N, C-alpha and C positions, 0 to 999 in steps of 0.2 A: 425847359431844362430839367433834367432829373436832379433830385436832391442829392447833395454830396453826403457820402457816408463817412462817419468817423471810425477809423480802424480800432481805436481804443474802445469806443462804446460797443462796436460790433463784436470785438473779441471778448469783452466782458460779458455781453449778453449771451452769446452762443456757448462759450466755454463755461460760463457760470451756470447756465441752464443745464448743461450736460453734467457738470460736477454735482449740481444739486440733485439731479435725477439719480446719479450713481450713489451719492451719499444716502439718499432716501431709500434706495433699494438695499444698500448695504445695511442700513440701520434696521429696516424691516426684516431682512434676513437674520441679522444678529438677534433681534428681539424674538423672532420665531424659533430660531435654533436654541437660544438660551432658555426660553420657556419650555420647549420640548425636552431639552436635556435635563432641566431641573425636575420635570415630571418623571422622566425616566430614572434619574438618580433616586428620586424619592420612592418610586415604586420598587427599585432594586433594594433600597435601604429597608423598606418594610419587609420585603421577602427575606432578606438576610436576618433581620430582627426576629421575625416570627420563627425562622428556622432555628436560630440560636435559642430562643425561649423554649421551643418545642423540645430541643435536645436537652436543655437544662432540666425541664420538668421530667423528661424521660429518665435522665440520669439520677435525679433525686428519688424517683420511684424505684429505679433499679437498686440504688444504694440502700433504701429502706427495705426492699425485698431481701437483699443480701443480709441485712442486719437481723431480720426476724426469721430467716430460714432455719436457724438452729433450734427454734422452739418446736420443730417437728419431733425432736427426740426428748422433749421435756417429759419426764416420767410422770409427774403429778398431773399435768394437763392431759397427757395421753391416756392415763388410766382413770380419769375422772368419770367417764360414762360407765365404767365397770365397777367403780368403787366410790360411793358417795361420801365416804369418810374424808376424801381429799377436797371436799367442797370449800372449806374455809381457806385451805392453803391455795387452792386454785383461784379463789376470789381475790385473795391478797395479791397474788401474782398478776392478775389482770388489772387490778386497781393501780399497781405500781407501773404497769405498762402505759396506762392512760396518763398518769401524772408525770412520768419521766420523759415521754416522747411527745414533742409538740405536734407531730403529724397525726397522732392517734386520738380520735375522739371517743371511741368505744371498742370493746373487745367482747367476742362471744364465741361459744363452742357449740357446734351442732354435730350430732351423730346420725343425722338423716331421719330421726324420729319426728313426730309432729310437734315436739316441744324443744326449745333451746335448752341445752344441758346446763349451761351457766353463762352469765354475761354481766358486764359492767360498763356503763350504768344499767340500772334495772330496766330501762325502756327497751333494751335489746332483747329481753325475754319474750317480747311480742313479735320478733322478726323471724319467726319460723315460716318464711315465705316460700313459694314454690321454687324460686331460683336458688335459695339457700339450701333447701332440702335436696333439690335435684343435684346440685354440685357435691354436697356431702355424700349422698348415696353413690354417685359415680366414682368418687375417690375411694370409698370403702369397698365397693364391689370390684373395682378394677385391680386394687392392691398392686399397683405398679412398683417395680423395683427402683424406678427413678423417682426422685423427689420432685413433684410438679407443683411449684408455687404459682398460683393463678391470680389474675386480676379480674374482678367482677364489677360491672356497672349495673346497679339495680335501681329502677325508677323509684322515686319517692312515693308515687301512688301505690306501688306494690308494698312498700314498707309501712304504709299507713300514715305518711306525712302529708297532710292535706294543705298546709298553709304555703308550701313552696312547690314550684315545678322542678323539673330536672331529675337528677338522680344522685346516687351515693356510690362512691368508689370504695371497694373492699379489696384487701389483700388476703387471699385464702391460703393458709399454710396447713397441709395435711399433718395430723398427729398420728404417730405410729408407736406401737408397744413392742418392746424387744422380746423375742421368744427364744427359748433354749433349743434352737434347731439350726443346723447348717443349711438345710434345704430352704426353709422359710424362716429367716432370721427375725422377721418382724411382721406385724400386720397393722393395717390402718384402722383406728378406732373412731376417729372423728376429724373435724376440720376446725381450725382456729381462724376466725374472721376478724380482721382489723378494719374498722371504719376509719377512713382517712379524712383529715380536715383539709379540704382542698384549698382553703384560703391560705394555708401555709406553703402551698406549692407555687402560688402566683408570685411572680417577680415584681419588685417595686417599679411602677411605671412613671413616665414623665407626664406632665399635665397636658400633653398634646396627643396622647395615645390611649387606646382602650383595648382590653383583652377579653376574649371569649373562648371557653373550652367547651366542646360539645361532642356527643357521640353521633352515630348515624341516625339516631331516633330523636334525641332531644338535647337541648342546651343544658349544661349542668353547672356552669360557673361563668360569671361575668364580673369584670372589674374595670373601672374607669367609665367616663361618659362616652356616649355614642356621637360620632361625627357624620353629618350628612355631606356627601360628596367628597369624602376623604380618600386616602389611599388604603386599600384593604389587601390582605394576603392571608392565605390559609395553608397550614402544613400539618401533616398527620403526625401524631405522637405515637400511636399504635395503630397498626392495620390488622384487621380481623384475620387475614390469612396467615399472619406471623405469630400473633400472641393470643388469638381467640377474642380480642377486644378491639373495638373500633373507637378511636379517640383522636380528635383533631383540635388544633388551636387556631383561632382567627384573631388577627391584629389589625387595628384601624388607627391611622395617623391623620392628624389634622392637616388639611391641604395648605392653609395659609402659613404654616410653620416653615414650608419650603419655598413658597413662591413670593413671599414678601420682599426678600432681599433681591430677587431677580427683577421685580418691578422697579425697585430703587436703582438697580444697575442700568436698566433700560432708560430711565429718565436721565441719569447722569450721562449716558452715552449720547442721547439726543442733544443735550446742552453742549457737550463737547463737539459734536458734529456741527452745530450752529456756529460755534466759535471758529472752527476750522474753515467753514465756508466764508465767514467775514474776512478772515486773514487771507484766504485765497483770492477773493475779489480785489482786495487791495494790492496783492502781489501781481495779479494779471495787469492791472492798470499801470503799475510801475514798469513791468517788463515790456509792455506794448509801446510805451513812449521811448524806449531805448532802441527801437528798431529804426535806424536812420540811414543805413548804408546798404540797400538791397543789391545794388550792382556789384559792389565789392564782395558781398557774400557769395553771389553767383559765380564770380570769377574764381574765388577760392574753391568753391564747390567743384567747378569743372577741372581745376588743377588736381584736386584730390581724386577725381575719377580717373584721370590719366595715369595716376600712380597705383591704381588698383584698389583704392579705398572706396568700395561701393556702399556708401551710407546715404540714407534718405535725407533730403534737404527739407527741413520743416520751417524755414524762415517765412515770415508774413510779408509778402510783397504787395506793393500798392498798385502797380500798373498791370493791365491785363496781358500785355505781351510777355512781360516777365513771368506772370503767373502761368501762362501757357507753356513757356519754355521750362519752367520749374516742374510743371506737371509731367511734361514729356520725359524730362531727365529722370524724374522719380519713377515713372513707369518702366523706363529702361533699366534702372538700377534694381527695381523690384523683380523684373524678369531674370536678370543676371543672378541676383541673389538666390532666387528660387531654384534656378537650374544648378547653381553651384552647391546649394544645400542638398538638393535631391541627389546629385552625383556623390557627394560625401556620404549621405545616408545609405545609398545603394551599395557603395563600396564597403561600408561598415557592416551592413546586413549580409552581404555576400561572404565577407570574411567570417562573421559570426556563424552563418549557416554552414559553411564548410567545416569550421571547427566543431560545431555541435554535431554534425553528421559523422565526423571522424570519431568523436567521443561516444556517440550512440552506437556505432558499429563495434567499437572495442568493448563497451559495456555489455551489449547484447550478446556478443560472441562469448564472453566469459560467463555471464549469468545463466545462459541457456545450456552451454556445454557442460557446466559443472554437474547438474542433476542427470544429464544424459550420460555422464560417465558411469553412474551406477547402473542405469537401465541397460546400456549396451554391454557393460562389463559382465553383468549377471548372465545375459544370453550367450556371451562368448564362453563363459565357464560351463554353462549347461551343454553347449555343443561338444565339449570335450568328453562327455559321458555317453555311455551307450543307453539308449532308451528304446522302448517299444516303438513300433512304426507310427502310431497315432501321436505319442508324446514327442517323437522326433520331428514329426510334421509341425506340431504346435511350436516347438522350440525354434525350428527354422523360420516359421512364419513370424514369430516374435522378433527374431534376430533381423530378418529382412525388413520388417515394419520399423524397427528401431533405426536401421540404416536409412530407411525412407524418411522417417521423421527428422533425422539429423540432416539429410539432404534438403528437406523442405525448409528447415531453419536456415541452412546456408543459402537457399534460394532467396529467402526474404532479405537476408543481409546483403546478398549480391545485387538485389534490385537497386539499392542505393548506389552501388558501384557502377552499375550499368547506366544509371541516370547521370553519374558524374564522368562516365567514360573511362573508369579505372579498372574495369573487369578484364583480367587476363585469362587466356585459355591455355590449358595444358595440352601437350601432344604426347599421347601414349598409344601403344599398340593395343587395340581393343577388339575382342571377339564380338562382332555386331550381333550375330544370331544368339549367342549366349546372353548378351546384354538384353536383347529383346525378350527372351524367355523369362529372364528375371523380372522384368517390368510387367509382363503378362501375368506372372505368378502373383505379383503384388496385388493386382486388381481382379483376380479370379473370384475372390470371395464377394467383392462388391457386385460383380456381374451376376454371380449365382443368386445373390439376394434379390436382384431385380429380374431374375429369370431371363437374362440376356446371354446369348452365346458369344464368348470371347475367344478368338483364335488367332494364331500367327501363321502366315503363309510367306514363303520365301523361295526365290529362284536363284539365290546366291550359291555359287559353287564354293566348296570348302576352302579352296585356296584364295578366294576373294572375300572371305568372311572377316578376316582380321584387317582393321583399318587404323590409320593414324588419326586419332581424334581425342577429344576431351570426354572421358566416359561420364563424368558427373553432369556436364552440360547436355550431353546427348540423352542421358536418362531424364533430365529435367524436361527436355522437349517432349519425349515420349510420354512421360507421366501426365503432363498437362494436356496433350492431345487425347490420350485414352480416357483420362478423368472427364474431360469435356464431352467425349462421345458417349460414355456410359451414362453420364448425368442426364443427357437429353434423349436417351433411348429408353422407351418404356417396354418395348418388346422387339424381338428380332435378334439381330446380331451386330457385333462390332468386330471388324477385321483389321489386323495390322499386317501390311504387306511390305516386304523389304526386297529390293532388287538393286542392281547396279553393275558397273563395270570396274575396270582398274582405277579409274580416276574419279568417278562420281558414285554417290550413294543416293538412291531414291527411296523415300519412306512415304507410305500412304496409310491413312487411317480412315476407314469407311464405316458409316453407321446407318441404320435404318430408323433414325429418330425423327424428331419433329421438323427438321429442316429449317431453312431461313429464306426470307424474301431478298431480292437484290438490294433493297435499301438497308436491310439489317446486315448483309454481307459487307457493304461499303464501310460501315463503322465498326467492324468486328474486332479489329486489332488496336482499338484505342484503349488507353489506360482507364481502369475502373468503369468500363462501359460494357453493358450487355445488350442483347437484342432489343428488349423493351423493359419497362419497369416491372411488369408482371413476372418476368423471368427470374429476377432476384427473389421475389416472394415465394415462387413455386419451387425453384430448383436450388436456390442458394448460390453462394459464390461471390467473389469480390470483383469479377470482371478483369482480373489482372493476369490470369494464366496465359491467354493467347497473346497478350501484349508482350509477355516475357518470351514466349516462343518466337515471335517475330524478331525481337531484339537479339536473341541468341543466334537465330539462323543468319541474320544479317552480320553478326559478329564473326560467324564462321564463313562469311563470304558466300552464303547460300541464298536460296529463294524459298518462299512459302506461298502456296496458293490454296484457294478454297473454291469448291463448286457445290451448290446446294439448291434444293427446291423445297418449298414449303410442303410439309406432309410426306416427303419421300426420303429424306435423309440428307447427309452431308458427306463430302470427301475432302480431306485435308492432305495436301501433297507438299513434301519437303524435299528439296533437291540440294545436296551438300557436296562440295568438292573435297571428298575424303579419299586420299590415296590408299591403295591396298598395301599391306605389309606381309612379310613372311611369317607364317605361324611358328610359334615356339613351343617347346615342351610344356610350358605353363598354360598355353591356350589349348593344347591337345589333351592334357590330363585333367582329371576331375579335381575339385578343390580339396586340398589336403589340410589336415590339422596343423596348427602352428608348430614349427620345430622348436623344441624346448632346450635351451642351453643347459649344460651341466655346471652348476655353481656350488658344488660341494666344497665346504670349507671357506666359501666367500662370505664376508660380512657385508650386509647391505643395510644402510640406514635410510629411512624414509622420513622426511619432514612434511607432514600433511595435517591440516587442522580438521578436515572433514572425516568423521569416523567411518562413514560408509565407503568413502574413497580408500581409506586405510584397509578395510576388509577386502574390497575388490582387488587392490594391489597385492595384498598378502595371498589371496586365493590364486591369482594369476601366477605368482612367483612360487607357489607351493611345490610344483613339480620340478623346479630347478634345484631344490634341496639347499637353497641358500639360507644363511643365518640372518633373519630379518629383525631389525629393531625399528620400532615405530615411535615417532615423537609428534606431539600434538601442536607444536608451534616451533618457530625458528629458535627461540631461546633454549627450549628443551633439547632441540636437535644439536645445538652447539655444546650444551652440557654433555650429551652422549658423545659428541665428536671429540671433545677434550679428554674424556675418560679413555676412549679407545677409538682410534681413527679407523673408519670403515674402508673396505675395498671398493665399494660403490656407494655414492652419496646422491640420492634423489631428493630434490628440493622443490616444493610447491612455491609458486611465485607470491601469491596473495595469502598471507597468514597473519593472525594476531600476534601481538607482543613484538615479534621480529619477523619481517617479511623475507622472501627469498632473495631479494636483491642485497639486503644487508648481510644475510647468511653467506652469500657468495663473496662479498667484500671481505668478511672476517676470515673465511677459509683461505682466500688468496693471500692473506697476510701471514699465513703459516707456511710450513714446508710441505704441505699436503700436495702430492702429485698424482693422486688416483682420480678416476673419472668423477666429475661433478655434473649431474644431469638435471636440467630444469623440467618440471612438470607444470604445464600451464594450459589454461583455457583461452589465453590470449594468443591466437594463432595467426593474426594478421602479419604479413611479411615484415612490416616495420618493427613489430614487437619481437619477433624471432631474431631479427638481426641485432636488435639492442641487447637481448639476453646473451647471445653468443659473443658480442663485443665486450660485455662485462666480465667474461671469464668462464662461462659455462662451456663444457666440452661438447654437449649435445642437448637435445630437448625431446620430450615426449608430449604430444598434444592430447588434450582432453576433448572428447571421451577417449580413453586409452584403448587402442587396438592392440590385442594380445600379440599378434605377429609383429606389429610395428615396435612394441616394447621389447620383444625378444631380439629383433633385428638391431635395435639401438644398443642393447646390452652387448650383443656379439660384436658390433662395430666398435664400440669404445673399448671393449676388452682386447680385441685384436690390435687396436691402435696402441693401447697401453703395453701390450706384450712386445709390439714392434719397437716402441720407444725404449723399453727396458733392454731389449736385445742390442739395439744400437748403442745404448749407454754402456752395456757390458763390453762390447767390442772396443769402444773408445777407451775404457779403462784398461783393457788388455794391451792395446797399442801403446798407451802411455807407459805402462809397466815395462814393456819390451824395450822401449826407447831408453828408459833409465838403465 
């Protein structure tokens, strides 16, 4: 027979061993973390301490320099090299400097000659060293108009001090004699050197730290005892590039000053963990003996499962059959809980992703369109002027490229819409041949740079050239196909061929480029995928263009196909069900300049915080002869509005102090019945609907299109005039009835 096991002893042994292991790991982790943190805090403390001391020493030197700078104009000291009668007066002045200033150990004057002019104490008369003479001569010869008080660190060896190493710090103040001349009001005669007592600069230290001040060549001051294995930090007081003097401070702290308390804390924690373990063993024995009704517990557990309370059963059961049943039930509960949790998490992630994507689209649309307003606006204004042929071509290319950039930005934003299935197509009458020529013109410069011939061929009859389509999406398809063809064509030609009948339009893009293998063609329309990894390195690109082409073509209920052979080129074919439309005068005529409304005597108020956008708007409105008032934010605009109500009120939506929404609300609370127009870079349909519902009469999208701006003005003015006419008729009828 097998030996019977005691549940109490088994539980105590296994759970106690696990808890002991966990407590040991936790204690070890705490000890390691506390020790590491204490060392880090100590190191940071030393760094902060040395930085503070360095700045304090530097400030005291700067304060002393400022105090002695006025001696440069001291008449007796400045004229001493020229008039020895001032010797006694100068000596008394230098003696007073030494006795009254705790930082000054000695003072001497050098005029660059091999002898010190005067000094106190007398040992300074032997300090006509090369460094002193060189500095004195440089000051006298340079004769600068600016007073340059310098700091010099001269080694003790050069000064003839043999009993100590290191160096001596001097403050050199140029002495200048006043001259009766406006051109040269003074001249430098000598230099006044102050020898500083560096022990007065040192800060009082604690018994667990030591301080060392040194230059780039030698240590020149030390205070406090040295500590082996302590915390050290160094900070520059002066750097040679800034002050001509290299001086640093090094600080050392005793290691045990920081780690002693940590060791005590670790010991206390170990004792506390031992006490917790003893209490835990006692508690486990007590709880184990209380488990006396396993069947009743399982019955209650199954009842709770039927009510949807999927909790694990952690009861300690004695019989193997009950243990197996408990294990099976727990596994079932775990599976159900996992699935429910995953479903909840997926739901939350989906909702968050959708919200983040919508916010991203709105933010990107606004932030990118705002600077594009200035770029596109400038080119629109330039197109209104007469230029030479070459300048006109450059302006047209710039305008077309700006439109292309704006379209590409819209393409990137629309990609998220396509992924979410929220992209809608416009249906407009479009001149296909004209649209193709515009796209060809955009890529002519790129083809010329690669010496590739780019041409357009078409068999479309003029009456079949106008189609009902979305021009923006159709251009997007052509741009991606042509860009892809030119990119992979090193020499030869790229041809855009357009043909079709009344119901369908066929577009072919053929190139003589590198071609593709059947395997590469099979994965061509995948997102962020190119033929192979070397393609991205050599030709660039994100691998997104053809995927967008396929999505747009399928959205138009069309088909796209490709045939290619490696080394011989590729042919992309797009077949779209685009119905032909009757050409209008707009399609038959060349592009005209925007019609400018006459706004003489009309007061226009613009609320716009961007100064560049203000200039663009004012320049566009210049030919209308309107009286324009500009306000930098909503509050200033309301101030102008309250002083004199305008005939037209343009309001930017996003402004500081007071935004466009609040401006609209305040205006609608008045009796103002003139047009209120929103200017916004938030052009998503939901944004536009919200602005109109708040009370705006119309809106202008950024970047501002000049023709669209003029059309909006004409539309709201006509609507205002019609409203006024109806109001006058109503007043007339009311008067007649009376």
